[in-house]
C-alpha positions in Angstrom: -0.1 0.1 0.0 1.5 3.5 -1.1 1.7 6.1 1.5 -1.3 8.8 1.2 -0.6 11.9 -0.9 0.7 14.6 1.3 1.5 12.9 4.2 5.3 13.9 3.8 4.2 17.8 3.8 2.8 17.4 7.6 6.1 15.4 8.4 8.4 18.3 7.1 6.0 20.6 9.2 6.3 18.8 12.7 9.9 17.7 11.9 10.8 21.6 11.4 9.4 22.1 14.8 12.3 19.9 16.1 14.9 22.8 14.9 13.5 24.8 17.8 14.8 22.2 20.3 18.2 22.5 19.3 20.9 23.5 21.8 18.2 22.9 24.9 17.7 19.3 24.1 19.9 16.6 23.2 18.9 15.0 19.6 17.6 11.8 21.6 14.9 13.7 23.5 13.2 15.4 20.4 10.7 12.4 19.9 9.7 12.6 23.4 9.0 16.4 23.1 7.4 16.2 19.9 5.3 13.0 19.5 2.9 14.1 22.6 2.4 17.4 20.9 1.5 15.6 17.8 -0.8 13.3 19.8 -2.2 15.8 21.8 -3.1 18.1 18.6 -4.6 14.7 16.8 -6.8 14.4 19.7 -8.0 17.7 19.9 -8.9 18.2 16.0 -10.6 15.3 16.4 -12.8 16.1 19.6 -13.5 19.7 17.8 -16.8 19.1 16.6 -18.0 17.3 19.7 -16.1 19.5 22.5 -18.9 21.5 23.3 -21.5 18.9 23.8 -19.0 16.7 26.1 -18.7 19.8 28.4 -22.4 20.7 28.6 -23.0 16.8 29.0 -20.2 16.3 31.7 -21.8 19.6 33.6 -25.4 17.9 33.5 -24.1 14.7 35.1 -22.0 16.4 37.7 -21.5 14.4 40.4 -24.5 12.0 40.1 -22.5 9.1 38.4 -19.0 8.3 39.3 -18.0 6.3 36.0 -18.9 8.6 33.5 -16.4 7.5 30.9 -18.4 5.3 28.6 -21.1 8.3 28.5 -18.9 11.0 27.7 -17.1 8.8 25.0 -20.4 8.0 23.2 -20.9 11.7 23.0 -17.2 12.3 21.9 -17.8 9.6 18.9 -14.6 8.4 19.9 -12.8 6.1 22.8 -11.6 9.5 24.5 -13.1 12.8 25.4 -11.8 16.1 27.1 -13.9 18.5 29.3 -11.6 21.3 29.4 -12.9 24.6 28.1 -9.2 25.0 26.7 -7.7 24.1 23.2 -4.2 25.2 22.3 -5.1 28.3 20.6 -6.9 29.7 23.9 -3.9 28.4 25.9 -1.8 30.7 24.0 -4.0 33.5 24.7 -2.9 33.8 28.2 0.9 33.7 28.1 1.5 34.0 31.7 -0.2 30.7 32.4 0.6 28.7 29.5 2.3 26.1 31.5 -0.4 25.7 34.1 -3.1 25.7 31.7 -1.6 23.4 29.4 -1.3 20.9 32.3 -4.9 21.4 33.4 -6.1 20.5 29.8 -3.9 17.4 29.4 -5.4 16.2 32.8 -8.8 17.1 31.6 -9.0 14.2 29.0 -10.6 11.0 29.5 -8.0 8.3 31.7 -6.8 6.6 28.7 -5.7 9.4 26.9 -4.4 11.6 30.0 -2.3 8.6 31.0 -0.5 8.2 27.5 0.3 12.0 27.6 1.8 11.8 31.2 3.7 8.2 30.6 5.2 10.4 28.1 6.7 12.7 30.8 4.7 15.4 29.2 4.3 17.6 32.4 8.2 17.3 32.8 8.6 18.4 29.1 6.4 21.6 29.6 8.5 22.8 32.5 11.4 22.3 30.6 10.2 24.1 27.5 9.0 27.2 30.1 12.0 27.4 31.5 13.7 27.4 28.3 11.2 30.0 27.0 10.4 27.7 23.9 6.8 26.6 25.2 5.0 29.5 23.6 6.8 28.6 20.2 6.0 25.1 20.5 2.3 25.3 21.2 1.6 28.2 18.6 3.3 25.7 15.8 1.0 22.8 16.7 -2.1 25.2 17.2 -1.5 26.3 13.8 -1.1 22.6 12.3 -4.3 20.9 10.9 -4.6 17.3 11.8 -8.3 17.0 11.7 -9.7 13.9 10.3 -11.1 15.6 7.3 -7.6 16.8 6.5 -5.5 13.9 7.5 -7.3 10.5 7.5 -6.6 7.7 10.3 -4.5 5.7 7.4 -2.7 9.2 6.7 -2.0 9.7 10.5 -0.6 6.8 11.1 1.7 7.1 8.5 2.8 10.4 9.6 3.2 9.2 13.2 5.3 6.0 12.1 7.5 8.2 9.7 8.1 10.6 12.9 9.0 7.8 14.9 11.3 6.3 12.7 13.2 9.6 11.9 13.6 10.3 15.5 14.5 6.6 16.1 17.4 7.1 13.6 18.8 10.3 15.1 19.8 8.2 18.5 21.3 4.5 18.3 20.5 4.2 21.7 16.8 4.9 20.9 16.8 2.9 17.7 18.6 -0.3 19.4 15.9 -0.4 22.3 12.8 0.4 20.5 13.1 -0.1 16.5 13.2 -3.2 14.5 14.2 -2.5 11.1 11.3 -2.1 8.7 12.6 -4.7 6.0 12.9 -7.6 8.7 8.9 -7.1 9.9 7.9 -7.0 5.9 9.7 -10.5 6.1 7.7 -11.4 9.0 4.6 -10.4 7.9 4.5 -12.0 4.5 5.8 -15.7 5.9 3.1 -14.9 8.6 0.2 -14.1 6.2 1.6 -16.6 3.2 -0.3 -19.7 4.0 -3.6 -17.7 4.8 -3.9 -16.0 1.5 -7.8 -17.5 0.6 -9.1 -17.0 4.0 -8.3 -13.6 4.1 -9.9 -12.8 0.8 -13.5 -12.9 2.3 -15.9 -10.0 2.2 -14.9 -8.6 5.5 -12.6 -10.9 7.4 -11.9 -10.0 11.3 -8.9 -11.1 12.5 -6.5 -10.2 15.8 -2.8 -10.2 16.0 -0.6 -9.6 19.4 2.3 -8.7 20.2 3.9 -9.2 23.7 6.8 -7.1 23.7 5.4 -4.5 21.5 7.9 -1.7 22.0 6.1 1.1 19.7 3.9 -0.7 18.0 5.6 -1.0 14.8 5.3 -4.9 14.0 1.8 -4.2 14.7 1.2 -1.4 12.5 3.0 -2.9 9.5 1.0 -6.3 9.7 -2.0 -4.2 9.9 -0.6 -2.2 6.6 0.4 -5.8 4.8 -3.1 -7.3 5.3 -4.8 -4.2 4.1 -2.8 -4.2 0.7 -4.2 -8.2 0.8 -7.6 -6.8 1.2 -9.0 -3.7 1.9 -11.9 -4.7 3.7 -10.1 -6.7 6.6 -10.3 -5.8 10.2 -7.8 -6.1 12.0 -7.8 -5.9 15.9 -4.5 -5.2 17.3 -3.3 -6.0 20.7 0.0 -5.6 22.6 1.8 -5.3 25.6 5.0 -3.2 26.3 7.0 -2.9 29.8 8.4 0.6 29.2 6.0 3.3 30.1 7.2 6.0 27.3 7.2 3.4 24.7 4.4 1.8 25.8 2.8 5.7 25.6 3.9 5.7 21.7 2.3 2.3 20.7 -1.3 3.5 22.5 -0.8 6.9 21.0 -0.5 5.1 17.6 -3.7 3.1 17.9 -5.3 6.2 19.5 -4.7 8.3 16.2 -5.7 5.4 13.9 -9.2 5.4 15.7 -8.5 1.6 17.4 -9.1 0.9 21.1 -5.7 2.4 23.0 -7.0 -0.1 26.0 -5.7 -2.9 23.8 -2.1 -1.8 24.3 -1.4 -2.7 28.0 1.5 -2.1 30.1 3.4 -4.6 32.7 5.4 -7.5 32.2 3.6 -9.9 30.0 5.6 -13.1 31.5 4.4 -12.5 34.9 0.9 -12.0 36.6 0.7 -9.0 34.9 0.0 -10.3 31.7 -2.4 -8.0 30.3 -4.4 -10.2 27.9 -4.9 -13.3 30.3 -7.0 -16.0 28.6 -7.2 -14.2 25.5 -6.4 -15.9 22.2 -5.3 -14.4 18.9 -5.3 -15.4 15.3 -1.4 -14.5 15.0 1.2 -13.5 17.0 4.1 -11.2 16.0 7.1 -10.3 18.3 11.0 -9.0 18.4 11.4 -10.1 22.3 14.9 -8.9 24.0 17.7 -11.4 23.3 18.9 -12.8 26.2 17.0 -10.9 28.5 17.4 -11.9 32.2 14.6 -12.3 34.2 16.1 -13.1 37.6 14.4 -10.2 39.4 11.0 -11.7 38.7 12.0 -15.4 38.5 9.7 -16.4 41.5 6.3 -15.6 40.0 7.7 -17.6 37.0 8.8 -20.4 38.7 5.5 -20.2 41.0 3.5 -20.5 37.6 5.3 -23.4 36.2 5.2 -25.4 39.6 2.0 -24.9 40.5 0.0 -24.6 37.1 2.1 -27.0 34.6 0.6 -27.1 31.2 -2.4 -25.2 32.4 -0.1 -22.5 32.8 2.4 -21.2 30.1 5.5 -22.8 31.3 4.8 -26.6 31.4 7.3 -27.3 28.8 10.1 -26.2 31.1 12.4 -23.0 32.0 15.1 -21.6 30.1 18.4 -20.4 32.2 17.6 -16.9 34.1 20.2 -14.9 31.8 17.7 -15.5 28.5 13.9 -15.4 28.6 13.5 -16.0 24.5 11.7 -19.2 25.3 9.7 -17.5 28.1 8.3 -15.4 25.5 7.9 -18.2 22.7 6.1 -20.3 25.3 3.7 -17.2 26.2 2.9 -16.7 22.7 1.9 -20.4 22.1 -0.2 -20.1 25.1 -2.2 -17.4 23.0 -3.0 -19.4 20.1 -6.5 -20.4 19.2 -7.5 -24.0 19.4 -7.7 -25.9 16.0 -10.5 -28.2 14.7 -8.7 -30.4 12.4 -12.3 -31.5 11.3 -13.5 -28.3 9.6 -10.2 -26.4 9.5 -11.3 -23.6 11.8 -9.2 -22.0 14.3 -5.4 -22.5 15.1 -3.2 -19.2 14.9 0.3 -18.4 13.4 3.5 -17.0 15.0 6.6 -14.9 13.7 9.2 -14.3 16.3 12.6 -13.4 15.7 15.4 -15.2 18.3 19.1 -15.2 18.3 20.8 -18.5 17.8 21.0 -20.0 21.2 17.4 -21.1 21.5 18.4 -23.3 18.8 20.9 -25.5 20.3 21.7 -24.1 24.1 21.1 -26.8 26.8 21.5 -30.2 27.0 19.1 -33.3 27.0 16.8 -32.8 30.1 17.4 -29.3 30.7 14.9 -26.6 30.3 15.7 -25.1 26.6 16.3 -28.9 25.2 12.7 -29.8 26.9 10.9 -26.8 25.7 12.5 -27.5 21.8 11.3 -31.0 22.3 7.8 -29.9 23.4 7.7 -27.5 20.4 8.6 -30.7 17.8 6.7 -33.1 19.8 3.5 -30.8 19.1 4.7 -30.3 15.4 4.5 -26.7 16.0 7.6 -25.7 14.3 6.8 -24.6 10.6 9.9 -22.9 9.5 13.3 -21.1 10.8 15.0 -18.4 8.4 18.3 -17.2 9.0 18.7 -13.6 8.6 21.7 -11.7 7.7 23.9 -10.3 10.5 24.4 -6.8 11.2 20.7 -6.2 10.8 19.8 -4.7 14.0 20.6 -1.7 15.7 21.8 -2.8 18.9 23.6 -6.1 18.2 25.8 -7.4 15.2 25.0 -11.2 15.8 23.1 -13.4 13.2 19.1 -13.8 14.2 16.4 -16.2 13.1 12.6 -15.6 12.1 10.8 -19.0 13.3 7.2 -19.4 12.2 5.2 -21.6 14.5 1.8 -22.8 14.1 -0.9 -25.3 15.2 -2.4 -25.5 12.0 0.1 -26.9 9.6 -1.0 -28.4 6.0 -1.0 -32.1 5.5 2.0 -31.9 3.3 4.0 -30.4 5.9 3.0 -32.4 8.9 6.2 -33.4 10.8 8.1 -31.1 8.6 10.4 -28.1 9.2 11.5 -25.6 6.6 14.9 -24.1 6.7 15.6 -21.2 4.6 19.3 -19.8 4.6 18.9 -16.2 3.6 22.1 -14.8 5.0 23.4 -13.7 1.9 20.3 -12.0 1.1 21.6 -8.2 1.8 22.7 -4.9 0.7 25.1 -2.5 2.6 23.8 0.7 3.9 25.3 3.8 2.8 25.6 4.6 6.6 25.5 2.7 9.5 23.0 3.1 12.0 24.5 1.7 15.5 25.5 -2.1 14.7 23.3 -2.0 11.7 25.1 -2.2 8.6 23.1 -4.4 6.4 19.6 -4.1 4.8 17.2 -6.6 3.1 16.2 -5.0 -0.2 12.5 -5.7 -1.9 14.0 -8.2 -4.0 15.5 -10.5 -1.5 12.2 -10.4 0.6 10.6 -12.1 -2.5 13.2 -14.2 -3.1 12.9 -15.7 0.4 9.2 -15.4 0.2 9.1 -17.9 -3.1 11.6 -20.1 -1.4 9.2 -20.5 1.6 6.2 -21.5 -1.2 8.4 -23.8 -2.9 9.3 -25.8 -0.1 5.3 -26.4 0.4 5.5 -28.4 -3.0 8.8 -29.9 -1.7 10.9 -27.8 -4.4 14.5 -27.2 -2.7 17.6 -25.4 -3.3 21.0 -24.6 -2.0 19.5 -22.1 0.1 16.2 -24.2 1.3 15.5 -27.2 2.9 12.4 -29.2 3.9 13.2 -31.8 6.9 11.8 -34.2 9.0 11.6 -33.1 12.3 12.8 -36.5 13.7 16.5 -35.7 12.3 16.9 -33.1 15.3 16.1 -35.4 18.4 18.8 -37.4 19.9 19.7 -39.6 22.7 22.3 -38.7 25.1 23.7 -41.7 26.9 26.2 -42.0 29.6 29.1 -44.3 29.4 30.6 -46.0 32.5 34.1 -47.5 33.2 34.8 -49.9 36.2 36.3 -48.5 39.2 40.1 -50.4 39.1 42.1 -49.1 42.2 45.2 -50.0 44.5 45.8 -48.7 48.1 48.3 -46.0 48.7 50.8 -48.0 50.8 52.0 -44.5 52.1 49.0 -44.1 54.3 49.7 -47.5 56.0 51.3 -47.5 59.7 53.4 -50.2 61.0 50.8 -51.9 62.9 48.4 -52.3 59.6 45.9 -49.5 60.9 44.5 -47.0 58.8 45.7 -43.5 59.2 43.1 -41.4 57.9 41.3 -38.4 59.6 37.7 -39.4 58.7 36.1 -41.9 60.8 35.4 -45.3 59.4 34.3 -49.2 60.8 36.6 -51.4 62.4 39.1 -48.6 63.1 40.8 -50.8 65.5 40.7 -54.2 63.3 44.1 -55.6 62.5 44.7 -56.4 58.5 47.4 -59.0 57.5 47.7 -57.6 53.8 46.7 -54.0 52.1 44.5 -56.1 50.0 42.3 -56.8 53.3 42.3 -53.0 53.8 41.5 -52.0 50.2 38.5 -54.6 50.3 37.4 -52.9 53.7 37.7 -49.4 52.9 36.2 -49.5 49.7 33.3 -51.6 50.6 32.8 -48.7 53.4 33.2 -46.0 51.1 30.8 -47.2 48.7 28.2 -48.0 51.1 28.3 -44.4 52.4 28.8 -42.8 48.9 32.2 -41.6 49.7 34.0 -43.3 47.1 34.9 -40.1 45.3 36.8 -38.6 48.3 38.4 -42.0 49.4 39.5 -43.0 45.7 41.1 -39.3 45.4 42.9 -39.5 48.8 44.0 -43.0 49.6 43.8 -45.2 46.2 44.9 -44.8 42.1 43.6 -46.0 39.2 45.4 -49.2 38.2 44.2 -50.7 35.1 45.7 -54.3 36.1 43.5 -54.5 39.5 40.0 -56.1 39.4 37.2 -54.0 39.1 35.5 -53.0 42.5 31.7 -54.3 43.2 29.3 -53.2 45.4 27.5 -55.8 47.9 24.9 -56.9 45.4 28.0 -57.9 43.1 27.4 -54.9 40.4 30.3 -53.3 39.1 31.2 -49.9 40.6 31.5 -47.0 38.1 34.5 -44.6 38.1 33.2 -41.2 37.9 36.6 -39.8 37.0 36.4 -41.6 33.7 32.6 -41.1 33.1 31.3 -39.9 29.5 28.4 -38.8 27.7 27.6 -39.0 23.9 24.8 -38.2 21.7 23.6 -40.4 19.3 20.7 -40.6 16.6 17.2 -41.9 17.6 16.1 -45.2 16.5 14.2 -44.7 13.0 10.5 -44.2 13.6 10.9 -43.8 16.9 8.7 -40.5 17.3 6.1 -43.0 16.0 6.2 -46.2 18.5 4.3 -46.8 21.5 5.8 -45.5 25.0 6.6 -48.9 26.0 8.1 -49.9 22.5 10.4 -46.7 22.6 11.9 -47.7 25.9 13.3 -50.8 24.4 14.2 -49.2 21.0 16.5 -46.6 22.9 18.3 -49.3 24.7 18.8 -51.7 21.7 20.2 -48.6 20.0 22.5 -47.5 22.6 23.9 -51.2 23.0 24.3 -51.3 19.4 26.1 -48.1 19.6 28.6 -49.4 22.3 29.1 -52.6 20.6 30.1 -50.9 17.4 31.6 -47.4 18.4 33.0 -48.0 21.9 33.8 -51.6 22.7 36.5 -51.6 20.3 38.5 -49.1 22.5 36.8 -49.8 25.9 35.5 -53.3 25.9 34.9 -53.2 29.7 32.5 -50.0 29.5 28.9 -49.9 29.8 25.8 -47.8 29.4 23.6 -46.7 32.4 20.4 -46.7 30.7 18.9 -45.0 33.6 20.6 -41.9 32.9 19.7 -41.7 29.3 17.7 -38.8 28.1 16.1 -37.4 25.0 17.4 -34.1 23.4 16.4 -31.8 20.8 18.8 -29.6 18.9 18.0 -27.4 15.9 21.2 -27.7 14.1 20.4 -25.1 11.1 23.8 -24.6 9.9 24.6 -28.2 9.6 22.1 -28.5 6.9 24.0 -25.6 4.9 27.3 -26.8 5.5 29.4 -27.5 2.2 33.0 -28.8 2.9 35.7 -27.4 1.2 37.5 -29.4 -1.0 41.2 -30.4 0.4 44.0 -28.7 -1.4 46.3 -30.7 -3.7 49.2 -31.9 -1.8 51.7 -31.1 -4.9 50.1 -27.6 -5.0 51.2 -27.5 -1.3 54.5 -28.5 -1.7 54.9 -25.8 -4.7 53.4 -23.3 -2.6 56.1 -24.1 0.4 59.0 -24.5 -2.3 58.2 -20.9 -3.3 57.9 -19.4 -0.1 61.3 -20.9 1.1 63.2 -19.7 -2.0 61.6 -16.2 -1.4 62.6 -16.4 2.4 66.4 -17.7 1.3 66.3 -14.9 -1.3 65.7 -12.3 1.8 68.2 -14.0 4.1 71.0 -13.4 1.5 70.5 -10.0 0.7 70.6 -9.5 4.4 73.8 -11.2 4.8 
């Protein structure tokens, strides 16, 4: 959808106001001053026609009704209202009270609107503008700016606000890094998010919902809405989000207010805890770029309590990642927001697009939180695709990132399959770096990636795209044990053959005839007390010629210092076996590996099947690894000879 005609003129007028702030405000502060004025003026223009009616109605109600919001909103014709006789032009009339009257005007808005302006830190900005003698000038500029709905449609106003936000973000790498996901990345995400639903979205007036649990300034939601309206202008997309940062939340809610949507759908707070502003609500789509490696230590107790008390009835039944990376908390949270899918009639279900670093694909060992979360996702066949993006794409990090597409309504041809697309080479260099962002994904590359994605539906693979069976990412982690073989350190024996140690053991006064008798008693006691690690370390040494130690039941005692672990592929067809068959298949597979790969080198080793665990690791780069051809030996020798001759010549010159 092309931008509305003339919207750049309005952007230029507002941008010119920012020039007045130079010297008194730092560049990264311009947005926090100008954007609330844009919101204020837009709200004022929207309420102009019904302003007198709202004031009259408010007076007539007086204190008869405590909650007048719904009544006054119905009179204003919007989801907000203002009961003050002031507007920006009238405020200018009393030059001595501009600051106090402007504050009074702001607090006369309905709670949802005044809260937004307050979260911008507007009262503080008014004070600073007043002290800098800029308040009159700024208010005057906005009082003359026509942002009425007759002149600027909701669509055009959205473009103006988003363009200003982009320009202010680019002025400060700090701001951009915190709040801004590159537009081209979002466009690619929404392409892939909606690509499977083109038919269902082409109806006469389809109604859909979309949610972002870490919505920032709402950019992802805005572009998703724009994309759907390009597909079908009649689509009604209800957007929902939540944001922790107060000022960013204010920007996102302002965007909804400006576009005529219900601003209460953007809530403030921590979406991962009991502050979830949309608890119990489910959505057709979820889209997000949660913060990488976010530390959730300070609110871990609430999350751990939910996981322990609710399990799969809550959001974190699959497991918890380490406290230094909450990416998988956001993923599980979004999955909990999916609508149930009815496979009989094809109704319901949801799709998710989320940006993650590489860590969630491989971090953690079998049985650990991250591996268990991946296993749960694959067990339920929720992962549809992983797309690798170029590095240096984001403002605040140069690392490579990935788009995950998650859905509970895969088409039949994609059941138990995962799409992999390597888009790491799909970029052009930026003319000017923005923080760590030095690359862009051009529109042509977005089209290429989208085509690769669609072709995989038909099983068409390329060097940059693969369709893999999910079973290839499961593995069994086996524990290989070797027997404890030790001899007594004779230096620890006294002449009277008593044990010279500081710890208490039974039979301390017993006379021993041989060292073997001492060793036998000592090891038996240590094994029984589970102290053999300390005993072996202090009083015995390993000797391969010794007999393996056994416990009282005759079982071999493992040497913990020689314990090893390996990851092996699961047996073929394992995922489709019954539970009782799976256990037998795992042991058989592990024993075959032991016999073929290990016993040739360690004939006395065995596998402790009680310690075996199933893990999941999504090895993306392995799918696209191309081994380099080994250099020819003759060529290597020629290069060495050439370098030697050069060195000899140089040495000769020096001599």
